[in-house]
NUDREN-41304 format. One record per atom (N, C-alpha, C): x, y, z. Coordinates in nm, 3 decimals. Each point is the difference from the previous one (the first is absolute). Layout:
BEGIN
(atom (X, Y, Z))
...
END
This chain:
BEGIN
(atom (-0.495, -3.967, -3.274))
(atom (0.066, 0.065, 0.125))
(atom (0.120, -0.047, -0.034))
(atom (0.177, 0.070, 0.073))
(atom (0.142, 0.005, -0.067))
(atom (0.022, -0.124, 0.061))
(atom (0.097, -0.022, -0.001))
(atom (0.095, -0.097, 0.123))
(atom (0.063, 0.029, 0.105))
(atom (-0.013, 0.164, 0.058))
(atom (0.058, -0.042, 0.112))
(atom (-0.099, 0.013, 0.090))
(atom (0.058, -0.001, 0.125))
(atom (-0.041, -0.031, 0.136))
(atom (-0.015, 0.130, 0.053))
(atom (-0.092, -0.024, 0.128))
(atom (-0.028, 0.156, 0.065))
(atom (0.083, 0.061, 0.056))
(atom (0.159, -0.098, 0.060))
(atom (0.078, 0.032, 0.046))
(atom (0.060, 0.076, -0.093))
(atom (0.105, -0.039, -0.099))
(atom (0.008, 0.041, -0.127))
(atom (-0.050, 0.135, -0.001))
(atom (-0.118, -0.041, -0.065))
(atom (-0.063, 0.132, -0.057))
(atom (0.038, 0.167, 0.117))
(atom (0.031, -0.052, 0.110))
(atom (0.001, 0.080, 0.094))
(atom (0.066, 0.069, 0.045))
(atom (0.159, -0.140, 0.016))
(atom (0.147, 0.007, -0.022))
(atom (0.092, 0.112, -0.103))
(atom (-0.116, 0.002, -0.069))
(atom (0.057, 0.102, -0.135))
(atom (-0.103, 0.179, 0.006))
(atom (-0.049, -0.014, 0.110))
(atom (-0.060, 0.119, 0.010))
(atom (0.020, 0.102, 0.134))
(atom (0.059, 0.088, -0.111))
(atom (0.042, 0.109, 0.115))
(atom (-0.167, 0.094, 0.015))
(atom (-0.067, -0.010, 0.028))
(atom (-0.109, 0.101, -0.010))
(atom (-0.074, -0.033, -0.067))
(atom (-0.118, -0.025, 0.081))
(atom (-0.141, -0.057, 0.039))
(atom (-0.140, 0.019, -0.018))
(atom (-0.063, 0.004, -0.115))
(atom (-0.092, 0.159, -0.025))
(atom (-0.173, -0.094, -0.044))
(atom (-0.072, 0.041, 0.110))
(atom (-0.108, -0.126, 0.031))
(atom (-0.100, 0.144, -0.054))
(atom (-0.081, -0.064, -0.096))
(atom (-0.150, 0.055, -0.047))
(atom (-0.073, -0.021, 0.143))
(atom (-0.092, 0.073, -0.056))
(atom (-0.069, 0.072, 0.122))
(atom (-0.122, -0.139, 0.029))
(atom (-0.140, 0.066, -0.092))
(atom (-0.110, -0.080, 0.033))
(atom (0.030, -0.129, -0.064))
(atom (-0.005, -0.108, 0.069))
(atom (0.034, -0.107, 0.022))
(atom (0.101, -0.067, 0.085))
(atom (0.125, 0.015, -0.020))
(atom (0.130, -0.052, 0.084))
(atom (-0.010, 0.085, 0.117))
(atom (-0.076, 0.148, 0.060))
(atom (-0.010, 0.091, 0.106))
(atom (-0.123, -0.044, 0.071))
(atom (-0.095, 0.144, -0.098))
(atom (-0.146, -0.028, 0.046))
(atom (-0.051, -0.025, -0.127))
(atom (-0.149, -0.082, 0.080))
(atom (-0.136, 0.004, -0.074))
(atom (-0.076, 0.103, -0.069))
(atom (0.085, 0.095, -0.079))
(atom (-0.117, 0.131, -0.020))
(atom (-0.147, 0.001, 0.031))
(atom (-0.039, -0.077, -0.025))
(atom (-0.119, 0.045, -0.046))
(atom (-0.105, -0.101, 0.087))
(atom (0.081, -0.108, 0.065))
(atom (-0.044, -0.060, 0.113))
(atom (-0.140, 0.042, 0.068))
(atom (0.004, 0.176, 0.064))
(atom (-0.166, 0.036, 0.061))
(atom (-0.048, 0.105, -0.073))
(atom (0.024, -0.008, -0.097))
(atom (-0.038, 0.076, -0.113))
(atom (-0.024, -0.063, -0.144))
(atom (-0.090, -0.050, -0.083))
(atom (0.034, -0.096, -0.029))
(atom (-0.003, 0.089, -0.145))
(atom (0.083, -0.071, -0.113))
(atom (0.096, 0.012, -0.098))
(atom (-0.092, 0.107, -0.115))
(atom (-0.118, -0.108, -0.031))
(atom (-0.093, 0.040, -0.023))
(atom (-0.046, 0.089, -0.043))
(atom (-0.102, 0.022, 0.136))
(atom (-0.017, 0.155, 0.044))
(atom (0.081, 0.131, -0.103))
(atom (0.086, -0.016, 0.056))
(atom (0.094, 0.092, 0.004))
(atom (0.013, 0.079, -0.128))
(atom (0.014, -0.188, -0.109))
(atom (-0.020, 0.053, -0.186))
(atom (-0.081, 0.046, -0.032))
(atom (-0.110, -0.013, 0.112))
(atom (-0.190, 0.000, -0.029))
(atom (-0.022, 0.197, -0.006))
(atom (0.067, 0.043, 0.072))
(atom (0.050, 0.091, 0.057))
(atom (0.101, 0.106, -0.105))
(atom (0.064, -0.064, -0.019))
(atom (0.115, 0.088, -0.139))
(atom (-0.072, -0.016, -0.066))
(atom (-0.125, -0.079, -0.115))
(atom (0.008, -0.032, -0.089))
(atom (-0.128, 0.109, 0.021))
(atom (-0.080, 0.027, 0.068))
(atom (-0.104, 0.080, 0.043))
(atom (0.086, 0.142, -0.038))
(atom (0.055, 0.024, 0.048))
(atom (0.092, 0.128, 0.057))
(atom (0.050, 0.039, -0.187))
(atom (0.103, -0.107, -0.047))
(atom (0.000, 0.005, -0.162))
(atom (-0.100, -0.010, -0.111))
(atom (-0.124, 0.003, 0.050))
(atom (-0.078, -0.004, -0.030))
(atom (-0.090, 0.135, -0.018))
(atom (0.019, 0.101, 0.041))
(atom (-0.038, 0.185, 0.010))
(atom (0.082, 0.055, -0.159))
(atom (0.122, -0.089, -0.015))
(atom (0.106, 0.085, -0.066))
(atom (-0.038, -0.065, -0.155))
(atom (0.060, -0.133, 0.021))
(atom (-0.109, -0.082, -0.107))
(atom (-0.097, -0.098, 0.071))
(atom (-0.132, 0.005, -0.109))
(atom (-0.094, -0.092, 0.024))
(atom (0.046, -0.106, -0.043))
(atom (0.068, -0.034, -0.148))
(atom (0.057, -0.171, -0.023))
(atom (0.111, -0.012, 0.071))
(atom (0.083, 0.074, 0.019))
(atom (0.131, -0.054, 0.050))
(atom (-0.060, -0.080, 0.127))
(atom (-0.087, 0.134, 0.070))
(atom (-0.080, -0.093, 0.115))
(atom (0.008, -0.125, 0.050))
(atom (-0.122, 0.003, -0.134))
(atom (-0.079, -0.172, -0.032))
(atom (0.072, -0.077, -0.013))
(atom (0.145, -0.005, -0.082))
(atom (0.117, -0.091, 0.009))
(atom (0.056, -0.003, 0.154))
(atom (0.052, 0.090, 0.059))
(atom (0.039, -0.059, 0.108))
(atom (-0.127, -0.092, 0.101))
(atom (-0.101, 0.020, 0.003))
(atom (-0.117, -0.068, 0.058))
(atom (0.036, -0.133, -0.039))
(atom (0.087, -0.054, -0.106))
(atom (0.025, -0.090, -0.023))
(atom (0.135, -0.111, 0.081))
(atom (0.059, 0.099, 0.102))
(atom (0.081, -0.058, 0.063))
(atom (-0.061, 0.014, 0.166))
(atom (0.109, -0.069, 0.052))
(atom (-0.040, -0.019, 0.167))
(atom (0.097, 0.035, 0.064))
(atom (0.165, 0.068, -0.088))
(atom (0.112, 0.029, 0.031))
(atom (-0.023, 0.172, 0.004))
(atom (0.056, 0.004, 0.086))
(atom (0.014, 0.180, 0.026))
(atom (0.142, 0.028, -0.095))
(atom (0.085, -0.031, -0.007))
(atom (0.126, -0.017, -0.080))
(atom (-0.088, -0.006, -0.122))
(atom (-0.053, -0.071, -0.039))
(atom (-0.014, -0.018, -0.184))
(atom (-0.080, 0.137, -0.017))
(atom (-0.055, 0.043, 0.095))
(atom (-0.084, 0.181, -0.005))
(atom (0.115, 0.106, -0.055))
(atom (0.093, 0.000, 0.113))
(atom (0.102, 0.125, -0.007))
(atom (0.049, -0.061, -0.119))
(atom (0.017, -0.144, -0.061))
(atom (0.072, 0.006, -0.129))
(atom (-0.127, 0.007, -0.125))
(atom (-0.127, 0.057, -0.003))
(atom (-0.007, 0.030, -0.071))
(atom (0.007, 0.168, 0.010))
(atom (-0.031, 0.097, 0.148))
(atom (-0.051, 0.055, -0.011))
(atom (0.055, 0.058, -0.083))
(atom (0.171, 0.039, -0.036))
(atom (0.015, 0.106, -0.145))
(atom (-0.033, 0.039, -0.132))
(atom (-0.106, -0.108, -0.019))
(atom (-0.088, -0.014, -0.154))
(atom (-0.089, 0.132, 0.059))
(atom (-0.021, 0.035, 0.167))
(atom (-0.101, 0.128, -0.023))
(atom (0.034, 0.077, -0.009))
(atom (0.159, 0.073, -0.010))
(atom (0.093, 0.083, -0.033))
(atom (0.059, 0.038, 0.197))
(atom (0.011, 0.132, 0.024))
(atom (0.066, 0.003, 0.098))
(atom (-0.076, 0.055, 0.141))
(atom (-0.081, 0.011, -0.034))
(atom (-0.106, 0.022, 0.133))
(atom (-0.063, -0.121, 0.041))
(atom (-0.052, -0.073, -0.123))
(atom (-0.028, -0.105, 0.081))
(atom (0.080, -0.077, 0.056))
(atom (0.123, -0.015, -0.038))
(atom (0.140, -0.077, 0.047))
(atom (0.054, 0.054, 0.152))
(atom (0.063, 0.161, 0.017))
(atom (-0.031, -0.012, 0.070))
(atom (-0.135, -0.017, 0.136))
(atom (-0.124, -0.015, -0.045))
(atom (-0.133, -0.014, 0.088))
(atom (0.042, -0.138, 0.078))
(atom (-0.014, -0.136, -0.129))
(atom (-0.010, -0.044, 0.043))
(atom (0.239, -0.051, 0.117))
(atom (0.044, 0.008, -0.042))
(atom (0.137, -0.031, 0.067))
(atom (-0.023, 0.066, 0.140))
(atom (-0.026, 0.124, 0.037))
(atom (-0.102, 0.036, 0.154))
(atom (-0.063, -0.082, 0.054))
(atom (-0.138, -0.045, -0.083))
(atom (-0.082, -0.012, 0.064))
(atom (0.013, -0.145, 0.039))
(atom (0.083, -0.099, -0.097))
(atom (0.126, -0.128, 0.033))
(atom (0.072, 0.030, 0.178))
(atom (0.086, 0.094, -0.053))
(atom (0.120, 0.057, 0.131))
(atom (-0.141, 0.021, 0.088))
(atom (-0.109, 0.049, 0.049))
(atom (-0.039, 0.012, 0.108))
(atom (-0.064, -0.169, 0.043))
(atom (-0.082, -0.029, -0.090))
(atom (-0.035, -0.135, 0.067))
(atom (0.125, -0.103, 0.052))
(atom (0.115, 0.029, -0.097))
(atom (0.083, -0.142, 0.090))
(atom (0.030, 0.063, 0.114))
(atom (0.040, 0.096, 0.045))
(atom (0.067, 0.074, 0.094))
(atom (-0.166, -0.086, 0.103))
(atom (-0.149, 0.048, 0.007))
(atom (-0.084, -0.014, 0.053))
(atom (0.017, -0.146, 0.001))
(atom (-0.028, -0.115, -0.102))
(atom (0.057, -0.146, 0.014))
(atom (0.056, -0.078, 0.077))
(atom (0.182, 0.085, -0.025))
(atom (0.098, -0.081, 0.110))
(atom (-0.037, 0.032, 0.176))
(atom (-0.069, 0.109, 0.036))
(atom (-0.031, 0.018, 0.108))
(atom (-0.120, -0.141, 0.053))
(atom (-0.056, -0.051, -0.110))
(atom (-0.116, -0.153, 0.040))
(atom (0.061, -0.103, -0.013))
(atom (0.063, 0.030, -0.096))
(atom (0.037, -0.126, -0.051))
(atom (0.100, -0.134, 0.098))
(atom (0.016, 0.033, 0.130))
(atom (0.023, -0.042, 0.152))
(atom (0.154, -0.081, -0.036))
(atom (0.103, -0.111, 0.068))
(atom (0.099, 0.040, 0.029))
(atom (0.081, -0.067, -0.178))
(atom (0.180, 0.066, 0.035))
(atom (0.070, -0.070, -0.087))
(atom (-0.028, -0.165, -0.056))
(atom (-0.004, -0.043, -0.145))
(atom (0.007, -0.152, 0.000))
(atom (0.129, -0.014, 0.046))
(atom (-0.068, -0.196, 0.067))
(atom (0.096, -0.067, 0.090))
(atom (0.127, -0.015, -0.055))
(atom (0.131, -0.027, 0.072))
(atom (0.073, 0.047, -0.012))
(atom (0.083, 0.123, -0.070))
(atom (-0.063, 0.129, 0.028))
(atom (0.028, 0.099, -0.106))
(atom (0.098, 0.085, 0.080))
(atom (-0.047, 0.034, 0.103))
(atom (0.066, 0.065, 0.070))
(atom (0.153, -0.045, 0.086))
(atom (0.007, -0.179, -0.022))
(atom (0.101, -0.056, 0.057))
(atom (0.126, 0.011, -0.158))
(atom (-0.109, 0.015, -0.033))
(atom (0.124, -0.032, -0.161))
(atom (0.060, 0.125, 0.017))
(atom (-0.078, 0.112, -0.007))
(atom (0.086, 0.186, -0.012))
(atom (0.073, -0.036, 0.129))
(atom (-0.052, -0.033, 0.116))
(atom (0.168, 0.008, 0.134))
(atom (0.072, -0.084, -0.091))
(atom (-0.011, -0.128, -0.049))
(atom (0.137, -0.057, -0.024))
(atom (0.094, 0.084, -0.137))
(atom (-0.106, 0.028, -0.060))
(atom (0.091, 0.058, -0.153))
(atom (0.056, 0.128, 0.151))
(atom (-0.018, 0.050, 0.050))
(atom (0.059, 0.113, 0.057))
(atom (0.161, -0.085, 0.065))
(atom (-0.013, -0.051, 0.136))
(atom (0.083, -0.075, 0.067))
(atom (0.076, -0.073, -0.121))
(atom (-0.045, -0.042, -0.075))
(atom (0.065, -0.029, -0.134))
(atom (0.170, 0.085, -0.082))
(atom (-0.038, 0.167, 0.118))
(atom (0.095, 0.109, -0.076))
(atom (-0.096, -0.025, -0.130))
(atom (-0.039, -0.010, -0.090))
(atom (-0.058, 0.022, -0.171))
(atom (-0.132, 0.134, 0.047))
(atom (0.025, 0.032, -0.123))
(atom (-0.077, 0.181, -0.039))
(atom (-0.143, -0.092, -0.022))
(atom (-0.116, 0.084, 0.055))
(atom (-0.145, -0.065, -0.017))
(atom (-0.077, 0.150, -0.018))
(atom (-0.112, -0.051, -0.150))
(atom (-0.024, 0.095, -0.055))
(atom (-0.155, -0.095, 0.000))
(atom (-0.140, 0.116, 0.015))
(atom (-0.095, -0.054, -0.079))
(atom (-0.066, 0.119, -0.103))
(atom (-0.017, -0.151, -0.160))
(atom (-0.001, 0.047, -0.185))
(atom (-0.066, -0.048, 0.070))
(atom (-0.154, 0.129, -0.060))
(atom (-0.102, -0.015, -0.015))
(atom (-0.078, 0.066, -0.084))
(atom (-0.097, -0.022, -0.033))
(atom (-0.108, -0.025, -0.102))
(atom (-0.119, 0.108, 0.022))
(atom (-0.037, -0.050, 0.173))
(atom (-0.029, 0.166, 0.055))
(atom (0.040, 0.065, 0.029))
(atom (-0.022, 0.137, 0.072))
(atom (0.036, 0.119, 0.014))
(atom (0.086, 0.015, 0.063))
(atom (0.068, 0.077, 0.042))
(atom (0.106, -0.012, 0.122))
(atom (-0.127, 0.035, 0.080))
(atom (-0.035, 0.089, 0.034))
(atom (-0.094, 0.031, 0.141))
(atom (-0.071, -0.067, 0.029))
(atom (-0.045, -0.114, -0.105))
(atom (-0.063, -0.125, 0.087))
(atom (0.081, -0.078, 0.095))
(atom (0.126, -0.029, -0.094))
(atom (0.114, -0.092, 0.057))
(atom (0.016, 0.063, 0.093))
(atom (0.093, 0.078, 0.089))
(atom (0.025, 0.120, 0.083))
(atom (-0.095, 0.021, 0.070))
(atom (-0.155, -0.010, 0.029))
(atom (-0.106, -0.002, 0.110))
(atom (-0.059, -0.159, -0.017))
(atom (0.110, -0.022, -0.020))
(atom (-0.067, -0.219, 0.048))
(atom (0.149, 0.019, 0.074))
(atom (0.140, 0.063, 0.012))
(atom (0.145, -0.044, 0.052))
(atom (-0.056, 0.046, 0.130))
(atom (-0.089, 0.153, -0.035))
(atom (0.012, 0.036, 0.120))
(atom (-0.066, -0.023, 0.074))
(atom (-0.120, -0.078, -0.009))
(atom (-0.092, 0.017, 0.089))
(atom (0.032, -0.131, 0.062))
(atom (0.069, -0.097, -0.081))
(atom (0.068, -0.126, 0.062))
(atom (0.218, 0.033, 0.052))
(atom (0.006, 0.066, 0.042))
(atom (0.080, 0.011, 0.023))
(atom (0.113, -0.014, -0.051))
(atom (-0.024, -0.006, -0.129))
(atom (0.134, -0.096, -0.074))
(atom (0.095, 0.081, -0.113))
(atom (-0.025, 0.118, 0.049))
(atom (0.025, 0.145, -0.125))
(atom (0.220, -0.054, 0.056))
(atom (0.052, -0.018, 0.114))
(atom (0.108, 0.044, 0.004))
(atom (0.091, -0.129, -0.047))
(atom (-0.041, -0.129, -0.045))
(atom (0.049, -0.141, -0.016))
(atom (0.032, 0.000, -0.173))
(atom (-0.083, 0.140, -0.064))
(atom (-0.010, 0.031, -0.175))
(atom (0.129, 0.115, -0.001))
(atom (0.058, 0.027, -0.099))
(atom (0.086, 0.054, 0.005))
(atom (-0.093, 0.130, -0.161))
(atom (-0.105, -0.048, -0.080))
(atom (-0.002, 0.036, -0.135))
(atom (-0.142, -0.047, 0.000))
(atom (-0.097, 0.058, -0.038))
(atom (-0.106, 0.032, -0.087))
(atom (0.001, 0.039, -0.108))
(atom (-0.051, -0.083, -0.114))
(atom (-0.024, 0.092, -0.108))
(atom (-0.121, -0.114, -0.047))
(atom (-0.125, 0.110, -0.025))
(atom (-0.104, -0.018, 0.023))
(atom (-0.040, 0.025, -0.196))
(atom (-0.114, 0.017, -0.089))
(atom (-0.020, 0.058, -0.111))
(atom (0.057, 0.077, -0.021))
(atom (0.017, 0.018, -0.129))
(atom (0.043, 0.123, -0.042))
(atom (-0.166, 0.130, 0.027))
(atom (0.006, 0.145, 0.021))
(atom (-0.146, -0.019, -0.060))
(atom (-0.049, 0.095, -0.115))
(atom (-0.153, -0.015, -0.002))
(atom (-0.012, -0.031, -0.138))
(atom (0.060, -0.005, -0.136))
(atom (0.043, -0.126, -0.003))
(atom (0.066, -0.083, -0.030))
(atom (0.056, -0.108, -0.051))
(atom (-0.150, -0.071, -0.002))
(atom (-0.023, -0.132, 0.012))
(atom (0.089, -0.128, -0.076))
(atom (0.064, 0.071, -0.125))
(atom (0.043, -0.086, -0.064))
(atom (0.155, -0.086, 0.063))
(atom (0.008, 0.171, 0.088))
(atom (0.142, -0.072, 0.076))
(atom (-0.009, -0.096, 0.077))
(atom (-0.093, -0.120, 0.079))
(atom (-0.063, -0.055, 0.105))
(atom (0.074, -0.134, -0.059))
(atom (0.040, -0.082, 0.071))
(atom (-0.004, -0.117, -0.047))
(atom (-0.037, -0.080, -0.107))
(atom (-0.009, -0.041, -0.100))
(atom (0.214, -0.089, -0.020))
(atom (0.041, 0.072, -0.071))
(atom (-0.016, 0.153, -0.008))
(atom (0.072, 0.086, -0.028))
(atom (0.155, 0.002, 0.087))
(atom (0.123, -0.006, 0.008))
(atom (0.084, -0.027, 0.110))
(atom (0.024, 0.126, 0.091))
(atom (-0.056, 0.085, -0.102))
(atom (0.096, 0.160, 0.087))
(atom (-0.058, -0.037, 0.161))
(atom (-0.107, -0.026, 0.068))
(atom (0.055, 0.061, 0.135))
(atom (0.121, -0.116, 0.095))
(atom (0.001, -0.132, -0.075))
(atom (0.094, -0.048, 0.035))
(atom (0.144, 0.051, 0.028))
(atom (0.057, 0.089, -0.176))
(atom (0.109, 0.073, -0.031))
(atom (-0.003, 0.086, 0.124))
(atom (-0.115, 0.087, 0.031))
(atom (0.023, 0.130, 0.079))
(atom (0.065, -0.032, 0.126))
(atom (-0.140, -0.173, 0.063))
(atom (0.045, -0.041, 0.079))
(atom (0.147, -0.056, 0.083))
(atom (0.073, -0.049, -0.129))
(atom (0.141, -0.043, 0.056))
(atom (0.073, 0.148, -0.013))
(atom (-0.007, 0.085, -0.105))
(atom (0.073, 0.147, 0.001))
(atom (0.009, 0.040, 0.181))
(atom (-0.131, 0.007, 0.044))
(atom (-0.045, 0.083, 0.126))
(atom (0.145, -0.098, 0.102))
(atom (-0.008, -0.121, -0.017))
(atom (0.078, -0.111, 0.034))
(atom (0.141, 0.006, 0.026))
(atom (0.031, 0.105, -0.117))
(atom (0.142, -0.043, -0.032))
(atom (-0.001, -0.154, -0.051))
(atom (-0.081, -0.055, -0.043))
(atom (0.098, -0.173, -0.031))
(atom (-0.040, -0.002, -0.123))
(atom (0.040, -0.101, -0.088))
(atom (0.009, -0.068, -0.129))
(atom (-0.194, -0.012, 0.001))
(atom (-0.020, -0.003, -0.152))
(atom (-0.174, -0.075, 0.018))
(atom (0.113, -0.151, -0.019))
(atom (0.084, -0.091, -0.016))
(atom (0.046, -0.080, -0.096))
(atom (0.020, -0.026, 0.233))
(atom (-0.020, 0.044, 0.105))
(atom (0.046, -0.026, 0.131))
(atom (-0.145, 0.018, 0.009))
(atom (-0.141, 0.032, -0.018))
(atom (-0.082, 0.017, 0.078))
(atom (-0.084, -0.231, -0.046))
(atom (-0.085, 0.040, 0.117))
(atom (-0.100, -0.092, -0.055))
(atom (-0.104, 0.097, 0.083))
(atom (-0.093, -0.074, -0.126))
(atom (-0.181, -0.008, 0.094))
(atom (-0.051, -0.062, -0.018))
(atom (-0.138, 0.005, 0.155))
(atom (-0.075, -0.073, 0.010))
(atom (-0.094, 0.062, -0.034))
(atom (-0.044, -0.086, -0.110))
(atom (-0.205, 0.059, -0.029))
(atom (-0.096, -0.119, -0.034))
(atom (-0.088, 0.040, 0.018))
(atom (-0.110, -0.119, -0.022))
(atom (-0.079, 0.035, -0.132))
(atom (0.037, 0.041, -0.090))
(atom (-0.051, 0.025, -0.183))
(atom (0.082, -0.045, -0.086))
(atom (-0.035, -0.077, -0.156))
(atom (0.106, 0.065, -0.091))
(atom (-0.013, 0.085, -0.079))
(atom (-0.004, 0.140, 0.081))
(atom (0.086, 0.155, -0.059))
(atom (0.098, -0.020, 0.072))
(atom (-0.038, -0.087, 0.145))
(atom (0.192, 0.062, 0.093))
(atom (0.084, -0.089, -0.077))
(atom (-0.112, -0.111, -0.011))
(atom (0.187, -0.149, -0.051))
(atom (0.031, 0.112, -0.157))
(atom (-0.112, 0.124, -0.086))
(atom (0.090, 0.004, -0.079))
(atom (0.091, 0.139, -0.039))
(atom (-0.061, 0.058, 0.118))
(atom (0.096, 0.087, 0.013))
(atom (0.111, 0.015, 0.041))
(atom (0.000, -0.110, 0.152))
(atom (0.136, -0.087, 0.059))
(atom (0.079, -0.009, -0.155))
(atom (-0.001, -0.049, -0.118))
(atom (0.039, -0.106, -0.100))
(atom (0.052, 0.122, -0.128))
(atom (-0.093, 0.079, 0.045))
(atom (0.037, 0.132, -0.063))
(atom (0.174, 0.045, 0.067))
(atom (-0.029, 0.091, 0.109))
(atom (0.098, 0.009, 0.077))
(atom (0.195, -0.056, 0.002))
(atom (-0.062, -0.153, -0.063))
(atom (0.135, -0.123, 0.042))
(atom (0.017, -0.048, 0.113))
(atom (-0.108, 0.035, 0.112))
(atom (-0.019, 0.008, 0.143))
(atom (-0.057, -0.148, 0.040))
(atom (-0.007, -0.034, 0.103))
(atom (-0.041, -0.137, 0.045))
(atom (-0.131, 0.020, 0.067))
(atom (-0.094, -0.103, -0.004))
(atom (-0.166, 0.027, 0.014))
(atom (-0.015, -0.138, 0.082))
(atom (-0.084, 0.038, 0.139))
(atom (-0.083, -0.142, 0.039))
(atom (-0.083, 0.001, -0.014))
(atom (-0.103, -0.083, -0.049))
(atom (-0.166, -0.018, -0.031))
(atom (-0.045, -0.047, 0.125))
(atom (-0.040, 0.074, 0.091))
(atom (-0.157, -0.063, 0.081))
(atom (-0.088, 0.011, -0.037))
(atom (-0.015, -0.137, 0.021))
(atom (-0.172, 0.007, -0.077))
(atom (-0.063, -0.087, 0.181))
(atom (-0.068, 0.148, -0.067))
(atom (-0.084, 0.009, 0.129))
(atom (-0.154, -0.063, 0.001))
(atom (-0.033, -0.025, -0.153))
(atom (-0.145, -0.115, 0.000))
(atom (0.042, -0.093, -0.087))
(atom (-0.114, -0.077, -0.021))
(atom (0.073, -0.138, -0.057))
(atom (-0.005, -0.036, -0.226))
(atom (0.125, 0.001, -0.033))
(atom (-0.021, 0.035, -0.129))
(atom (0.057, 0.064, -0.014))
(atom (0.152, 0.106, 0.076))
(atom (-0.007, 0.094, -0.020))
(atom (0.138, -0.055, -0.033))
(atom (0.097, -0.129, 0.065))
(atom (0.126, 0.037, -0.053))
(atom (0.018, -0.053, -0.057))
(atom (-0.066, -0.089, -0.082))
(atom (0.037, -0.059, -0.174))
(atom (0.042, 0.178, -0.086))
(atom (-0.125, 0.070, 0.022))
(atom (0.001, 0.119, -0.035))
(atom (0.076, 0.166, -0.062))
(atom (0.118, -0.053, 0.152))
(atom (0.104, 0.070, 0.063))
(atom (0.076, -0.116, -0.016))
(atom (0.009, -0.070, -0.011))
(atom (0.143, -0.102, -0.059))
(atom (-0.005, 0.037, -0.148))
(atom (-0.064, -0.058, -0.059))
(atom (0.003, 0.077, -0.104))
(atom (-0.022, 0.138, -0.082))
(atom (0.011, 0.093, 0.093))
(atom (0.012, 0.145, -0.033))
(atom (0.125, -0.022, 0.044))
(atom (0.066, -0.060, 0.074))
(atom (0.121, -0.023, -0.051))
(atom (0.146, 0.087, 0.188))
(atom (-0.129, 0.000, 0.089))
(atom (0.099, -0.103, 0.139))
(atom (0.067, -0.055, 0.019))
(atom (0.134, 0.089, 0.062))
(atom (0.063, -0.120, 0.054))
(atom (-0.017, -0.120, 0.063))
(atom (-0.098, 0.059, 0.086))
(atom (-0.009, -0.108, 0.125))
(atom (-0.143, 0.058, 0.036))
(atom (-0.148, -0.164, 0.020))
(atom (-0.080, 0.084, 0.073))
(atom (-0.058, -0.067, 0.142))
(atom (-0.043, 0.001, 0.065))
(atom (0.000, -0.029, 0.177))
(atom (-0.203, 0.114, 0.023))
(atom (0.027, -0.068, 0.053))
(atom (-0.207, -0.004, 0.032))
(atom (-0.009, 0.119, 0.135))
(atom (0.087, -0.024, 0.074))
(atom (-0.012, 0.086, 0.078))
(atom (0.103, 0.095, 0.103))
(atom (-0.076, 0.139, -0.001))
(atom (0.145, 0.046, 0.064))
(atom (0.111, -0.025, 0.091))
(atom (-0.008, -0.134, 0.063))
(atom (0.039, -0.069, 0.098))
(atom (0.108, -0.020, -0.006))
(atom (0.023, -0.101, -0.157))
(atom (0.057, 0.006, -0.072))
(atom (0.105, 0.071, -0.044))
(atom (0.011, 0.111, 0.013))
(atom (0.063, 0.109, -0.032))
(atom (0.135, 0.058, 0.115))
(atom (-0.129, 0.006, 0.076))
(atom (0.023, 0.034, 0.138))
(atom (0.118, -0.111, 0.054))
(atom (0.004, -0.076, -0.037))
(atom (0.060, -0.145, 0.085))
(atom (0.151, 0.035, -0.077))
(atom (-0.051, -0.028, -0.129))
(atom (0.164, 0.035, -0.099))
(atom (0.062, 0.100, 0.053))
(atom (-0.052, 0.143, -0.059))
(atom (0.100, 0.082, 0.060))
(atom (0.086, 0.022, 0.198))
(atom (-0.091, -0.124, 0.049))
(atom (0.033, 0.018, 0.144))
(atom (0.184, -0.068, 0.013))
(atom (-0.017, -0.137, -0.090))
(atom (0.125, -0.009, -0.053))
(atom (0.037, -0.029, -0.064))
(atom (-0.010, 0.127, -0.075))
(atom (0.089, 0.015, -0.097))
(atom (0.154, 0.118, -0.008))
END
């Protein structure tokens, strides 16, 4: 972990970028990710039996999507479209936002900073959740994964660069709040700052080792720091 404090990181931040699955929503809380991954693997097997068998070895829908290009364009399109449908359905069953998430979004807006959600989930999924919980007015832009382009998902920095451009903010002046190593790696590639959200035991070390400037264990800590910055 960096030597910066949460207050120091936010003081240097003009735009706050929130990852979605973790800091804002537990996407598959009501529709378990392994079930979605299994459905996607079954779909992939219709195009390539061996690839489908390989996909059955993971319980992460995103990993099935990463495998899909090996099955050809039609396979990739089918998996992308099936995953998007599953995500949109899942967020309607996911329950309320993560504790402290709404307060963090509100505090970021109230502080005068730009706000974006930058996610490996589909834009449709994120927007459906924001609308369902009447949070869309708190977010300036949503950058979901680029359709049919899984290689552009984080840790690739593309989505963060798109977000900073849409916000009119230099990447160095942006801070991403994320709960995964890939979030930290993507931020590092842009030269921006990162706040690791360790929402499960053992994540502090992994996020720290991946380059997080600071790590928190609750989104309420981010909300409180933004409110006083």
